[in-house]
C-alpha positions, 0 to 999 in steps of 0.5 A, a space after each residue: 733321535 738317531 732315526 731322526 738324524 738318519 732321515 735328515 742325512 738321507 734327505 741331504 744326500 738326495 737333495 745334493 744328488 738332485 742338485 748335481 743332476 740338475 746342473 748336469 742337465 743344463 750345460 753352459 751354452 758355448 755357442 752363444 754369441 757374445 761381445 765383452 770388454 772393459 771400458 775404463 776398467 768397468 765391465 761392458 757386455 753385449 749379449 746380441 752383437 752383430 757383424 757385416 763382412 765383405 771382401 774389403 770390410 769387416 764391421 763388428 758391433 754391440 750395445 750393452 744393456 745401459 746403451 753403451 755401444 762399441 763398433 770395430 771397423 776394419 777395411 779388409 775382409 780377411 783374418 789377421 791383426 790390424 792397427 786402429 788409428 786415423 792414418 789407416 782408417 781401421 777404427 774403434 768407436 765407443 758411444 757412451 749413450 745411444 739413446 740420447 746424443 753423446 759425443 762419440 769416442 773414436 780412434 780416428 778423432 785424434 792422432 793419439 787414437 790407437 788400438 789393435 783388433 785380431 780377427 781370429 776366425 771367419 767361419 763361412 759354414 755357420 757365418 760367425 766371426 770371432 776375435 779380440 780388440 783393445 783401443 784408446 778412443 778420443 772425443 774431438 775435444 781431446 777427452 779419451 776412454 780406454 777399451 781393453 780386454 775386448 773379445 767377440 765370440 761366434 758373432 753372426 755376420 751377414 756377407 755383403 758382396 761388394 767390388 772395388 771398381 769405379 763402377 759401383 752397384 749401390 748397396 745399403 744394409 743395416 740391422 734395425 732392432 736386431 732385424 736384417 735391413 737390406 735395401 731393395 731400392 737405393 737412391 743417391 744424389 747430390 743436391 744443395 751440396 748434400 749427398 742424399 742416400 736413401 735405401 728402402 725395403 720392397 715389402 714394407 714402407 721402411 727406409 734409412 736415409 743419410 745426408 752427408 756433406 759432399 765435401 766430407 772426407 775420410 774418417 769418423 763423423 758424428 751423426 748429430 741432429 743439431 751440429 751434424 755434420 751428418 744427418 740420418 733418418 729412419 722411416 717406418 710407415 708414415 713416421 720419419 724419425 731423425 737420428 738422436 745420436 750416432 756415427 758414420 765412418 767414410 772409408 772412401 769418397 771419390 769426388 771425381 767418380 762420385 763414389 762414397 763408401 762407409 759404415 754407420 750406426 745411429 738411434 732414433 726415438 719413435 712416437 712412444 719415446 722408445 729407442 730404435 737402434 740402427 746398427 752395423 750399417 754399410 753403404 756403397 753408392 755412386 751419386 
């Protein structure tokens, strides 16, 4: 009996040592990008967030496993603390479900919309950005949601070279299902009171189109296939898919010089009813 108990004790010690050795061999990955928050007190997490940084704009965007997306847009390209509200156009948005149409909550939709984002780090060596945020965002009918305890850590960003002049080099970029989309060919024209903006790739039959009313001013605007005001499309091969849900924020619309700038995100459904996510979009065109 004593030998049996001794063998059990030795086996337990060996297994314990093996367990701790295995744990030591698998340290936590502290370099993994992450974006987290609480939405009305419930945990929200995006394991694959993305960002866009230019001299005059920062966009940080993420989507959770259940399709809720959060986007932070700041119209400055530096570290610092920024207030999110309709007056200065710095914006926080929450889309409850990006796979089907759901009205977007935005700090720009209501005078009571408010929040704050802190850009704490822009690492130019490894092209990552980190910070924190919180905001109260409203639907256009007045309902709101609170987003608190927001953090984004080591989120990879793409740098977009832009300029603030009356002469604009057309730019349209986005992330399509995690892949970079930087348009090589861009057209922008005002036709029938609608600004048609299309950016396409050189190496593939792939394009993104935005249709924006030429009277649309600054602020957040829904991308809605039924009610607008903005329409969007993603073309892949011979198929052209209309957006089922999304948002665009116009940061500048100079109707005298025909210049329009802003950010966007939207989702489409392909021929197999699979969702294609277009996120972290930015455009700057002269039409």
